[in-house]
N, C-alpha and C positions, 0 to 999 in steps of 0.2 A: 847771663841770663839763668833765670830760675822758674821754677813753678811754686805755687803756695798751696798748702793743703791746709784750709780752714777748719779748726776744730770748733764743734758746736756741742751737740749732744753726744759727743763720743768721745769722752775724755781718757781714753786709753790708747796703748799702740797694739797689743794682740787683735787679731781677727777684726782689724777696722777695714772696712771696704774702702773707702775713699782714700785712707792713707796707702793703702796696697796698691790702688790705681796709680796714685800720684808718684810712687816709688818706681813704678813699672815704665814712667814716662820718659821724655828725652831730656829731661833737665835736673839739675840737682834740687831737691825740694826743701823750702823753709816752712815749717810748720808755724801757724799763727792762731790767735783766739782773740776775740773782741769782747771786752766787758761791755756789754750793750746798754748805753743809758736808757733808750726806750723802754728795756725791761726793768733795769735796776731802779730808775726813778718811781717807778709804778708801785715799788715793794713799801708796805706800810711802815714795817718794824726796821730798825737800823741795826738790830742785832739779828737779822734773819739768819737762821742757821744753814740755808742752801747756799747763801754767798760765802759764808766761811768754808763750807764743803767744796765749792767750785775752786775758792782760793787755795785750799789745800791740794786740790788734784792737779791745779796748774803749776805748783809748787814741785810736785811729784813728777810730772811731764818734763817739767824744765830740766828735773835732774837727770831724768832718763834720756832725753836728747843730748844733754851735755856730755853723758857718758859716751855718747857715739861720736862726740866730737862735733856736734852741732848745737842747735840752741831752739828755745820757743819764743816767738814774738808775741807778746801781750799788749794789746791797745786798749785804751779807755775811752768811749766816747759814742758818738752816734755813727753806724756802720757805713753810710754811704760817704760821709765826711773823711773816714779813715781810709777807706779803699782808695779815694781821690789821692790822698797823700800817698799811700803805698805805691800807686801807679806812678807818681811822680819820683819816688825814692828808689825804686828797684826796676830792673829791667823784665818785668813779668810776662812770661810766655804763656803761661796757663794757670788756672786755679781749678782746685778739686775740693768738693767737699761732700758731706752726706746730708740726704735730704731730711728736712724738718716739716712736720705735715701740719703745724698749727697755723692758724689764719695769719696772725702778724709775720711769722718766720716765712710763709709763701710769699707775702707781700715784699717783705725786706729782700729775699733772694730775687724776686724780678727785678727790683729796682737796681741791684748791685749787678746782676747780670747784663741789664741794659747799659749800665756805665761801662763794665767790662768790654762789653761789645763795640763800644763806640772807640774804643782803644785797640781794637783787633784781638783782643784775649777772651779765649773760649773759656767757659765755664762747665766743667764736668761734676754732674751730681751723682750720687750712688746712693743706693738702699742699704740702709744699715741698721735703723732705729726698729725695725720691725722684721718679720720674718717674710710676711707677703703684704704688699702694698693694696691700697684700695681699689684697684682695678685689676688685681690679679685673681682674686676669688670671687666670681660672680655667679649668677644663676644661668641657666641654659641659654636663657633668651638676652643675656647681657646686663639684666638688671641688678642692683644688689640685693643682698640678702638682708633682712631687716630683723630674723630671729635667730638666735645664736645657734642652736643644736644643727640646723641643716648647715650653716655656715661652716661650723666646726666639722662636719663630715666631709663636705668640699674641701675646706683647708687641708684636712689629713691626706685625703685622696690626692690632692695636687702636690703635697709634698711627696707622697710616695712616687708621683709622675716625674718630677722634676730634681728632687734631691736637694740636700742643705749643702750649700757651698761653704768654702772656707777661704778666708783671706789672710794669710799669716803674713801681715806687714813686718812684724818683728824680725823676718828672716830677710829683710831687704833694706836695712837700716844705712848700709853703706852709700846709698844713693841719697842721703841727706845733705843738705848743703852745709860744708865744712867751714864756710867762710862767714856764716850767720853771726852778726853782731850780738853782743851779749847785753841786750836790754834788760833792765829789771821788771819784775812784775809789780804794777802798781800795788801799793799798800793798801789793806782794807779801809784804813783812815783817810787815804787819798781819794777812795770811791765814796766816801761818805757812810762808812759801815763799822761797826766793831766786831770784834771775835766774839763768837758764840761757843762756849766749852762744852756743847752738848756731845753726847756720845754718839759718834756714827757706827752702823753695823758693819761687819765684815764683808768683803766680796765673796766669800765662799761658804758654803754649808756642808754638812756631812751627807754622805749617800743616804743614811739612815734616816735622816730627817725628810729627804724627798721621797723615799720609801714608804714611809709612815704617813705621808701628808695628808692623804685621805681620810685617816683615823683621827688625827690630832689636830688640824687645823682649825676646828670650830670651838676650841678651848682656851680662851684667853689667858688663863693661868699656866698654861702649858707651852713650852718654848717649841711649838709645832709648825711656826710658820717661817718662810725663808728670811724674810725682812729685807731683801734685795731691792724692794721698790727704788729706793733712792739711786741704786746702781745702775738699774734700767733707766731709770728717768734720766741721768746724764751721761750714760753710756760707758761707766767705768767698768762694766762686764759686757759681754757679747751675749745678744739675744740668742744667737744660732748656737753657741756652745750652750746656754742653759736649756734650749730645746732639745738639743740632741741628748743630754743629760736626762731630761724628764722623759723622753721617748724611751730610753732604757728602764726607768725606774718607776715612773708614777703618770697614769694617764691623766688623774686628777688634777696633779700640777701642770701638765702640759696644757691641759684645758685652760687653767689660769693664765697661760701665756697666750693662748689664742683668743682670749677674751681682750687682751691688749691690742691685737690685730684686728677684732671685731669693732672695738670702739674707735679705733684710728679709721677704719673704712667708713663707720657711719659718719665721723666728723668730716671726711673727705667727700663723700656723697652727700651729705646734708648739712652744709656748714652753718645754716639757720639755728641748728641746736645750740649754738653758743647765743643764749640769751632767750630762747623761747622752746617750749616743750614740742618734742617729736610729733606728739598726739595734740595737735592744734586745739581740739575742744577743751583740752585741760587748762588753756591761758583762760577759760571762764570761770575757774574757780575763786570763788571769792575769800580770800586767805584773810586770817585775822591779824597776821603780823602785828603781834603785843611786842613792843621792845623790851618790856621788862621781863617777859617769859624767854625771851631771845637771850638776854643777857645772862638769865639763870642757866639756860642751855649751854651757853658758851662758857660759863665758868664752872659748870659741872654741880650744879646746885637745884636739881630738879626734884629732889627727893625720890628717885628711882636710882638705886644703887648702881646698877650696870651701865646705864646710861652717864651718871656721872663719873664713874670710874674711867669711861672711855674718854671722854671730854677731858679729864685731867690729865690722864696719859698724854693725850695729844698736845695740851698745852704745856706739859713739862717736857717731852721727848720728841716732839714732831712726828709721833707715830702713833697708830690707833689700830688694834687688831682688826682683821677684815670682818669677822662677825659681829664685833661690836660696831663697826662703821654702819653695817646695815641697821642694828638696833637704834642707833642714835639718829641716823638720818630718818627712819621711819618715824620715831619718836617726834621730831621736830615738825615733819611735814603733816603727820596724822594726828597725833594727839594735840600738838599745839596750833596746828593750821597755820604754821607760817611757811612762806612760800620757799621752795626748794631752792630758788636761787640765793639767798640768804645764807643757806647752809653750804651751798655749793662755794659761795665765796670765801666763807669762815675756813673752810678744808683748804681752800686755794692758798689762803694765807699762812696756815700752819703746817700743812703736811709737807714732809721732806719730800716724800715721794710724788708730790702734786705733778698730775699729769692731766693736761685739759681735756683730751679725749676720754680718759678712763674717769677722772672725776665727774665730768658731766654725765657721761653714761651712768655710773653709780647713783647719783642723784635723781636722776629721772627715773631709773629703775625703783628707787626707794618710794619716789613720789606717785609712781604708777603711769606717769606720762611718756615714758620712753619707748624704746623699739621692743625690747625683750621685757618688758615690765612686769612686776608683780602686779596683779589686779588692784584696783584701788580698794576692793573690800577685804584685800589681807592686811590686816593691821597687827603688826608685832605688839604682842603682850609682853612688856619689858620684865615682868615678873616671872613669866613662864620662860623666857629667855634665860633669866637669871637660874631659875631652878634646873633648866637643861644644860647650860654652858659653864656655870660656875657654880654649882650646888655647895661647895663648901665655902663660898665666898673669899676664896683665896685671892682672887683678881680684885674683888671689891676692896677688901682690907689693905691692900697694898695702896691702893690710889685714893680711898677714902677712909682714913683711919678714925674718923669720928663717927662712921657707920655704927648705928646700935647705941649711940650715946645722946643724951638731951640736945647737943649743939647741931645734930644732924636734921635738916629741914623735913618737915612733911611735904608728901606729893604735891607739886603744884597744880596737879590736875587728876581727877579720877579717873582710872582706865575705862570703865565701862561707860561713864558720860562722854569720855572723850572718842571713844570708838564710836558710839552713836552720832555724835555731833558730826564727826569726820564722814561717815557714810551718807549722812543725809547732806551734807554740803556738796559733796562729790557727786550725789545723784541729782542734786538740784541743778549742778552746772553741767552735767553731760546729759541730762534726759530732754 
Protein backbone atom coordinates (compact mmCIF):
# COMPACT_ATOMS: atom_id res chain seq x y z
CA UNK A 1 0.00 0.00 0.00
CA UNK A 2 1.45 3.33 -1.11
CA UNK A 3 0.58 6.91 -1.86
CA UNK A 4 1.77 8.67 -5.00
CA UNK A 5 3.11 12.19 -5.25
CA UNK A 6 2.46 13.49 -8.76
CA UNK A 7 5.13 15.99 -9.82
CA UNK A 8 4.08 18.57 -12.43
CA UNK A 9 5.25 22.19 -12.23
CA UNK A 10 7.28 21.47 -9.10
CA UNK A 11 10.44 19.67 -10.20
CA UNK A 12 12.29 19.96 -6.89
CA UNK A 13 12.42 18.45 -3.40
CA UNK A 14 13.00 21.46 -1.08
CA UNK A 15 9.98 23.46 0.12
CA UNK A 16 7.62 21.37 -2.01
CA UNK A 17 4.18 21.63 -0.41
CA UNK A 18 2.48 18.63 -2.01
CA UNK A 19 5.48 16.37 -1.52
CA UNK A 20 5.73 17.51 2.11
CA UNK A 21 2.09 16.60 2.73
CA UNK A 22 2.50 13.24 1.01
CA UNK A 23 5.50 12.40 3.18
CA UNK A 24 3.46 13.29 6.28
CA UNK A 25 0.78 10.77 5.28
CA UNK A 26 0.13 7.18 6.37
CA UNK A 27 1.78 5.38 3.46
CA UNK A 28 5.22 5.28 1.82
CA UNK A 29 5.43 7.67 -1.12
CA UNK A 30 6.16 6.85 -4.74
CA UNK A 31 7.03 10.05 -6.67
CA UNK A 32 5.79 10.10 -10.27
CA UNK A 33 5.77 12.33 -13.35
CA UNK A 34 3.74 12.12 -16.55
CA UNK A 35 5.22 13.21 -19.87
CA UNK A 36 1.83 14.37 -21.09
CA UNK A 37 1.16 13.78 -24.79
CA UNK A 38 -1.69 16.28 -24.78
CA UNK A 39 0.97 18.93 -24.10
CA UNK A 40 3.94 17.48 -25.99
CA UNK A 41 2.02 16.76 -29.18
CA UNK A 42 1.03 20.43 -29.43
CA UNK A 43 4.63 21.67 -29.46
CA UNK A 44 5.76 22.83 -32.90
CA UNK A 45 9.50 22.29 -32.55
CA UNK A 46 11.06 18.85 -32.07
CA UNK A 47 14.06 20.53 -30.44
CA UNK A 48 11.92 22.54 -28.01
CA UNK A 49 14.42 23.43 -25.28
CA UNK A 50 11.77 23.23 -22.55
CA UNK A 51 11.44 19.49 -23.15
CA UNK A 52 15.22 19.14 -22.81
CA UNK A 53 15.04 21.14 -19.58
CA UNK A 54 12.25 18.96 -18.16
CA UNK A 55 14.15 15.82 -19.13
CA UNK A 56 17.29 17.06 -17.38
CA UNK A 57 15.32 17.90 -14.24
CA UNK A 58 13.70 14.46 -14.23
CA UNK A 59 17.15 12.85 -14.39
CA UNK A 60 18.23 15.03 -11.47
CA UNK A 61 15.10 14.18 -9.46
CA UNK A 62 15.52 10.49 -10.17
CA UNK A 63 19.08 10.63 -8.87
CA UNK A 64 17.97 12.49 -5.75
CA UNK A 65 15.29 9.90 -5.01
CA UNK A 66 17.65 7.02 -5.73
CA UNK A 67 20.11 8.51 -3.25
CA UNK A 68 17.37 8.06 -0.63
CA UNK A 69 16.81 4.43 -1.60
CA UNK A 70 13.67 5.15 -3.64
CA UNK A 71 12.96 6.09 -7.25
CA UNK A 72 11.00 8.31 -9.62
CA UNK A 73 8.36 6.78 -11.87
CA UNK A 74 8.14 8.58 -15.24
CA UNK A 75 5.39 7.63 -17.69
CA UNK A 76 4.80 8.89 -21.23
CA UNK A 77 1.28 9.08 -22.66
CA UNK A 78 -2.16 10.44 -21.88
CA UNK A 79 -2.72 11.09 -18.16
CA UNK A 80 -6.09 9.37 -17.80
CA UNK A 81 -4.82 6.20 -19.48
CA UNK A 82 -1.67 6.24 -17.36
CA UNK A 83 -3.61 6.62 -14.13
CA UNK A 84 -5.86 3.73 -15.11
CA UNK A 85 -2.72 1.57 -15.49
CA UNK A 86 -1.23 2.78 -12.22
CA UNK A 87 -4.41 1.93 -10.35
CA UNK A 88 -4.17 -1.61 -11.72
CA UNK A 89 -0.44 -1.92 -11.00
CA UNK A 90 -0.18 -0.56 -7.46
CA UNK A 91 -2.21 -0.58 -4.27
CA UNK A 92 -2.70 3.18 -4.20
CA UNK A 93 -4.30 4.61 -1.07
CA UNK A 94 -3.87 8.34 -1.80
CA UNK A 95 -2.54 10.72 -4.45
CA UNK A 96 -0.97 14.09 -3.67
CA UNK A 97 -0.12 16.89 -6.07
CA UNK A 98 0.34 20.64 -6.34
CA UNK A 99 -2.32 22.63 -8.12
CA UNK A 100 -1.85 23.87 -11.69
CA UNK A 101 -4.14 26.75 -12.68
CA UNK A 102 -4.07 26.68 -16.46
CA UNK A 103 -7.33 25.70 -18.17
CA UNK A 104 -6.07 22.41 -19.63
CA UNK A 105 -4.48 21.41 -16.34
CA UNK A 106 -7.67 22.09 -14.39
CA UNK A 107 -9.71 19.98 -16.80
CA UNK A 108 -7.12 17.17 -16.68
CA UNK A 109 -7.08 17.17 -12.90
CA UNK A 110 -10.86 17.04 -12.68
CA UNK A 111 -10.89 13.97 -14.92
CA UNK A 112 -8.12 12.24 -12.95
CA UNK A 113 -9.81 13.07 -9.64
CA UNK A 114 -13.07 11.58 -10.95
CA UNK A 115 -11.24 8.38 -11.97
CA UNK A 116 -9.46 8.09 -8.62
CA UNK A 117 -12.68 8.70 -6.72
CA UNK A 118 -14.33 5.85 -8.63
CA UNK A 119 -11.67 3.59 -7.14
CA UNK A 120 -11.95 5.05 -3.66
CA UNK A 121 -8.64 6.93 -3.88
CA UNK A 122 -8.56 10.51 -2.57
CA UNK A 123 -6.67 13.23 -4.44
CA UNK A 124 -5.11 15.86 -2.19
CA UNK A 125 -4.00 19.03 -4.01
CA UNK A 126 -1.86 21.77 -2.50
CA UNK A 127 -0.91 25.37 -3.21
CA UNK A 128 2.70 25.62 -4.32
CA UNK A 129 3.07 27.46 -7.64
CA UNK A 130 1.92 30.84 -6.31
CA UNK A 131 2.08 32.61 -2.97
CA UNK A 132 -1.65 33.41 -3.04
CA UNK A 133 -4.27 31.73 -5.17
CA UNK A 134 -6.92 33.56 -7.13
CA UNK A 135 -9.55 33.56 -4.37
CA UNK A 136 -7.23 34.57 -1.52
CA UNK A 137 -6.65 38.26 -2.32
CA UNK A 138 -9.95 39.94 -3.13
CA UNK A 139 -11.64 43.30 -2.64
CA UNK A 140 -13.71 43.89 0.45
CA UNK A 141 -16.89 42.93 -1.42
CA UNK A 142 -15.37 39.62 -2.55
CA UNK A 143 -14.82 40.67 -6.17
CA UNK A 144 -11.43 40.33 -7.91
CA UNK A 145 -9.01 43.17 -8.42
CA UNK A 146 -8.37 44.16 -12.03
CA UNK A 147 -5.70 46.79 -11.33
CA UNK A 148 -2.30 45.76 -10.06
CA UNK A 149 -1.42 48.49 -7.55
CA UNK A 150 -4.35 48.02 -5.15
CA UNK A 151 -4.00 44.25 -5.59
CA UNK A 152 -0.35 44.41 -4.59
CA UNK A 153 -1.16 46.47 -1.50
CA UNK A 154 -3.78 43.94 -0.42
CA UNK A 155 -1.38 41.07 -1.27
CA UNK A 156 1.31 42.51 1.02
CA UNK A 157 -1.18 43.17 3.82
CA UNK A 158 -2.50 39.62 3.53
CA UNK A 159 1.05 38.25 3.69
CA UNK A 160 1.68 40.26 6.85
CA UNK A 161 -1.47 38.77 8.35
CA UNK A 162 -0.98 35.11 7.46
CA UNK A 163 2.80 34.77 7.10
CA UNK A 164 4.85 32.71 4.65
CA UNK A 165 4.82 28.98 5.40
CA UNK A 166 7.63 26.56 4.65
CA UNK A 167 7.31 22.91 3.66
CA UNK A 168 10.71 21.21 4.14
CA UNK A 169 9.94 18.00 2.27
CA UNK A 170 13.67 17.33 2.06
CA UNK A 171 13.67 16.58 5.80
CA UNK A 172 11.17 13.71 5.51
CA UNK A 173 12.54 11.59 2.66
CA UNK A 174 12.74 8.54 4.92
CA UNK A 175 9.02 8.18 4.18
CA UNK A 176 9.63 7.49 0.49
CA UNK A 177 8.73 4.05 -0.82
CA UNK A 178 11.99 2.12 -0.62
CA UNK A 179 10.75 -0.72 -2.83
CA UNK A 180 9.99 1.49 -5.82
CA UNK A 181 10.90 -0.29 -9.07
CA UNK A 182 13.75 1.16 -11.10
CA UNK A 183 11.89 2.28 -14.23
CA UNK A 184 13.91 4.17 -16.81
CA UNK A 185 12.97 7.67 -17.90
CA UNK A 186 11.82 7.53 -21.55
CA UNK A 187 14.51 9.02 -23.75
CA UNK A 188 13.94 12.24 -25.67
CA UNK A 189 14.04 10.20 -28.87
CA UNK A 190 11.35 7.84 -27.53
CA UNK A 191 8.97 10.75 -27.00
CA UNK A 192 9.72 12.33 -30.38
CA UNK A 193 12.19 15.07 -29.44
CA UNK A 194 15.87 15.83 -29.83
CA UNK A 195 18.12 17.43 -27.26
CA UNK A 196 18.63 21.19 -27.44
CA UNK A 197 22.10 22.27 -26.22
CA UNK A 198 20.82 25.71 -25.20
CA UNK A 199 22.24 27.14 -21.95
CA UNK A 200 19.85 27.14 -19.01
CA UNK A 201 20.31 29.78 -16.30
CA UNK A 202 21.27 28.74 -12.75
CA UNK A 203 18.70 28.50 -9.96
CA UNK A 204 20.42 31.05 -7.75
CA UNK A 205 21.33 34.71 -8.07
CA UNK A 206 23.41 36.99 -5.90
CA UNK A 207 21.97 39.16 -3.16
CA UNK A 208 23.57 42.16 -4.88
CA UNK A 209 21.61 41.52 -8.07
CA UNK A 210 18.30 41.42 -6.20
CA UNK A 211 19.25 44.42 -4.06
CA UNK A 212 20.12 46.48 -7.18
CA UNK A 213 17.26 45.10 -9.27
CA UNK A 214 15.29 48.34 -9.33
CA UNK A 215 18.26 50.26 -10.74
CA UNK A 216 19.49 47.72 -13.30
CA UNK A 217 16.49 45.75 -14.56
CA UNK A 218 15.68 48.01 -17.54
CA UNK A 219 19.06 47.85 -19.28
CA UNK A 220 19.35 44.79 -21.53
CA UNK A 221 23.14 44.98 -21.89
CA UNK A 222 23.51 44.72 -18.10
CA UNK A 223 23.17 41.44 -16.21
CA UNK A 224 20.54 43.06 -14.02
CA UNK A 225 17.67 40.56 -14.07
CA UNK A 226 17.45 37.22 -12.31
CA UNK A 227 16.56 35.09 -15.36
CA UNK A 228 14.77 32.74 -12.96
CA UNK A 229 11.60 32.62 -15.07
CA UNK A 230 12.13 29.07 -16.35
CA UNK A 231 12.68 27.88 -12.78
CA UNK A 232 9.47 29.50 -11.59
CA UNK A 233 7.67 28.03 -14.61
CA UNK A 234 8.69 24.46 -13.82
CA UNK A 235 9.01 24.81 -10.07
CA UNK A 236 12.69 24.00 -9.85
CA UNK A 237 12.85 26.75 -7.22
CA UNK A 238 10.35 27.73 -4.53
CA UNK A 239 8.35 30.91 -5.08
CA UNK A 240 8.06 31.25 -1.30
CA UNK A 241 11.83 31.11 -0.82
CA UNK A 242 12.42 33.79 -3.46
CA UNK A 243 9.61 35.98 -2.11
CA UNK A 244 11.17 35.82 1.36
CA UNK A 245 14.48 36.94 -0.08
CA UNK A 246 12.83 39.73 -2.07
CA UNK A 247 11.06 40.99 1.05
CA UNK A 248 14.49 41.47 2.63
CA UNK A 249 16.29 42.94 -0.35
CA UNK A 250 14.08 44.58 -2.98
CA UNK A 251 10.47 45.67 -3.09
CA UNK A 252 10.82 46.13 -6.85
CA UNK A 253 11.71 42.46 -7.25
CA UNK A 254 8.94 41.44 -4.84
CA UNK A 255 6.48 43.35 -7.03
CA UNK A 256 7.62 41.28 -10.03
CA UNK A 257 6.71 38.13 -8.10
CA UNK A 258 3.35 39.65 -7.16
CA UNK A 259 2.67 40.23 -10.88
CA UNK A 260 2.82 36.42 -11.29
CA UNK A 261 0.10 35.98 -8.70
CA UNK A 262 -1.90 38.85 -10.20
CA UNK A 263 -1.99 37.38 -13.69
CA UNK A 264 -2.72 33.91 -12.31
CA UNK A 265 -5.63 35.47 -10.41
CA UNK A 266 -6.91 37.18 -13.58
CA UNK A 267 -6.79 33.88 -15.47
CA UNK A 268 -8.67 32.15 -12.67
CA UNK A 269 -11.46 34.70 -12.47
CA UNK A 270 -11.61 35.55 -16.17
CA UNK A 271 -10.65 32.42 -18.14
CA UNK A 272 -12.05 34.05 -21.30
CA UNK A 273 -8.81 36.08 -21.57
CA UNK A 274 -7.36 33.00 -23.25
CA UNK A 275 -8.31 33.96 -26.79
CA UNK A 276 -10.10 37.25 -26.27
CA UNK A 277 -9.23 40.67 -24.84
CA UNK A 278 -10.12 41.48 -21.25
CA UNK A 279 -11.63 44.71 -22.56
CA UNK A 280 -14.12 43.26 -25.03
CA UNK A 281 -14.39 46.45 -27.09
CA UNK A 282 -10.83 45.92 -28.31
CA UNK A 283 -11.99 42.96 -30.35
CA UNK A 284 -13.34 45.54 -32.80
CA UNK A 285 -9.85 46.66 -33.81
CA UNK A 286 -9.18 46.01 -37.48
CA UNK A 287 -5.73 44.46 -37.41
CA UNK A 288 -3.64 44.63 -40.58
CA UNK A 289 -2.04 41.21 -39.94
CA UNK A 290 0.49 41.47 -42.75
CA UNK A 291 2.23 38.04 -42.86
CA UNK A 292 5.40 39.44 -44.45
CA UNK A 293 5.79 42.05 -41.73
CA UNK A 294 5.04 39.44 -39.07
CA UNK A 295 7.81 37.23 -40.44
CA UNK A 296 10.22 40.19 -40.39
CA UNK A 297 9.32 40.79 -36.74
CA UNK A 298 9.78 37.10 -35.86
CA UNK A 299 13.18 36.99 -37.54
CA UNK A 300 14.43 40.29 -36.11
CA UNK A 301 14.60 42.09 -39.44
CA UNK A 302 12.37 45.13 -38.88
CA UNK A 303 15.10 47.76 -39.22
CA UNK A 304 14.59 48.86 -35.62
CA UNK A 305 17.71 47.63 -33.80
CA UNK A 306 16.33 47.16 -30.28
CA UNK A 307 13.33 45.24 -31.65
CA UNK A 308 15.53 43.08 -33.84
CA UNK A 309 18.03 42.40 -31.05
CA UNK A 310 15.22 41.25 -28.79
CA UNK A 311 13.72 38.88 -31.32
CA UNK A 312 17.10 37.41 -32.20
CA UNK A 313 17.94 36.92 -28.54
CA UNK A 314 14.62 35.11 -28.13
CA UNK A 315 15.18 32.88 -31.16
CA UNK A 316 18.73 32.00 -30.13
CA UNK A 317 18.33 31.56 -26.37
CA UNK A 318 14.66 31.20 -25.47
CA UNK A 319 15.01 34.33 -23.34
CA UNK A 320 14.26 38.00 -23.92
CA UNK A 321 14.99 40.86 -21.56
CA UNK A 322 11.79 42.14 -19.95
CA UNK A 323 12.13 45.77 -21.08
CA UNK A 324 12.70 44.54 -24.63
CA UNK A 325 9.64 42.25 -24.38
CA UNK A 326 7.54 45.37 -23.85
CA UNK A 327 9.19 47.18 -26.77
CA UNK A 328 8.84 44.28 -29.21
CA UNK A 329 5.23 43.61 -28.19
CA UNK A 330 4.30 47.27 -28.54
CA UNK A 331 5.99 47.41 -31.94
CA UNK A 332 4.07 44.40 -33.25
CA UNK A 333 0.66 45.50 -32.02
CA UNK A 334 0.91 49.24 -32.57
CA UNK A 335 3.49 49.94 -35.26
CA UNK A 336 2.52 46.97 -37.42
CA UNK A 337 -1.08 46.61 -36.21
CA UNK A 338 -0.74 42.85 -35.95
CA UNK A 339 -3.11 41.04 -33.61
CA UNK A 340 -1.57 40.61 -30.16
CA UNK A 341 -2.62 36.95 -30.25
CA UNK A 342 -0.09 36.33 -33.05
CA UNK A 343 2.71 37.66 -30.87
CA UNK A 344 1.41 35.86 -27.80
CA UNK A 345 1.52 32.56 -29.70
CA UNK A 346 5.05 33.21 -30.96
CA UNK A 347 6.32 33.96 -27.46
CA UNK A 348 4.49 30.85 -26.20
CA UNK A 349 6.42 28.83 -28.75
CA UNK A 350 9.84 30.33 -28.05
CA UNK A 351 10.09 31.47 -24.43
CA UNK A 352 11.72 29.07 -22.00
CA UNK A 353 9.80 30.74 -19.18
CA UNK A 354 6.46 30.72 -21.02
CA UNK A 355 3.63 30.90 -18.54
CA UNK A 356 0.12 31.18 -19.96
CA UNK A 357 -1.19 33.69 -17.42
CA UNK A 358 1.85 36.00 -17.47
CA UNK A 359 2.35 35.82 -21.24
CA UNK A 360 -1.30 36.57 -21.88
CA UNK A 361 -1.31 39.40 -19.37
CA UNK A 362 1.85 40.94 -20.80
CA UNK A 363 0.60 40.89 -24.37
CA UNK A 364 -2.77 42.35 -23.44
CA UNK A 365 -0.95 45.07 -21.50
CA UNK A 366 1.12 45.93 -24.55
CA UNK A 367 -1.91 45.98 -26.85
CA UNK A 368 -3.88 48.13 -24.43
CA UNK A 369 -6.71 45.63 -24.07
CA UNK A 370 -5.85 44.02 -20.74
CA UNK A 371 -6.66 44.65 -17.11
CA UNK A 372 -3.91 46.98 -16.01
CA UNK A 373 -3.08 47.98 -19.55
CA UNK A 374 -1.05 50.78 -20.99
CA UNK A 375 -3.58 53.16 -22.60
CA UNK A 376 -3.89 52.63 -26.32
CA UNK A 377 -2.46 56.05 -27.08
CA UNK A 378 0.84 55.11 -25.38
CA UNK A 379 2.98 53.90 -28.26
CA UNK A 380 6.58 53.08 -27.42
CA UNK A 381 9.03 54.86 -29.71
CA UNK A 382 11.61 52.12 -30.34
CA UNK A 383 14.30 54.66 -31.19
CA UNK A 384 13.71 56.55 -27.93
CA UNK A 385 13.74 53.24 -26.02
CA UNK A 386 17.07 52.44 -27.68
CA UNK A 387 18.57 55.77 -26.64
CA UNK A 388 17.32 55.44 -23.07
CA UNK A 389 18.07 51.80 -22.31
CA UNK A 390 20.90 50.76 -24.67
CA UNK A 391 22.58 54.07 -25.52
CA UNK A 392 25.95 52.54 -26.42
CA UNK A 393 24.27 49.88 -28.58
CA UNK A 394 25.98 47.11 -26.57
CA UNK A 395 22.91 44.89 -26.55
CA UNK A 396 22.17 45.60 -30.21
CA UNK A 397 25.71 44.85 -31.40
CA UNK A 398 25.68 41.53 -29.55
CA UNK A 399 22.58 40.29 -31.38
CA UNK A 400 22.59 42.35 -34.60
CA UNK A 401 26.23 42.34 -35.71
CA UNK A 402 25.36 43.76 -39.14
CA UNK A 403 23.80 46.88 -37.58
CA UNK A 404 25.41 49.97 -39.10
CA UNK A 405 26.39 48.19 -42.30
CA UNK A 406 24.74 48.09 -45.71
CA UNK A 407 23.31 44.66 -45.02
CA UNK A 408 21.08 45.90 -42.19
CA UNK A 409 17.52 46.52 -43.46
CA UNK A 410 15.80 49.87 -43.57
CA UNK A 411 12.89 50.28 -41.11
CA UNK A 412 9.83 48.45 -42.42
CA UNK A 413 7.62 51.25 -41.15
CA UNK A 414 8.16 54.90 -40.28
CA UNK A 415 7.48 55.65 -36.61
CA UNK A 416 5.44 58.85 -36.93
CA UNK A 417 3.18 57.42 -39.64
CA UNK A 418 2.78 54.12 -37.76
CA UNK A 419 1.87 55.91 -34.54
CA UNK A 420 -0.77 58.06 -36.23
CA UNK A 421 -2.17 55.02 -38.07
CA UNK A 422 -2.37 53.12 -34.79
CA UNK A 423 -4.16 55.92 -32.95
CA UNK A 424 -6.65 56.34 -35.78
CA UNK A 425 -7.33 52.60 -35.96
CA UNK A 426 -7.81 52.22 -32.20
CA UNK A 427 -9.92 55.38 -31.95
CA UNK A 428 -12.17 54.23 -34.79
CA UNK A 429 -12.72 50.84 -33.14
CA UNK A 430 -13.32 52.17 -29.63
CA UNK A 431 -15.43 55.25 -30.35
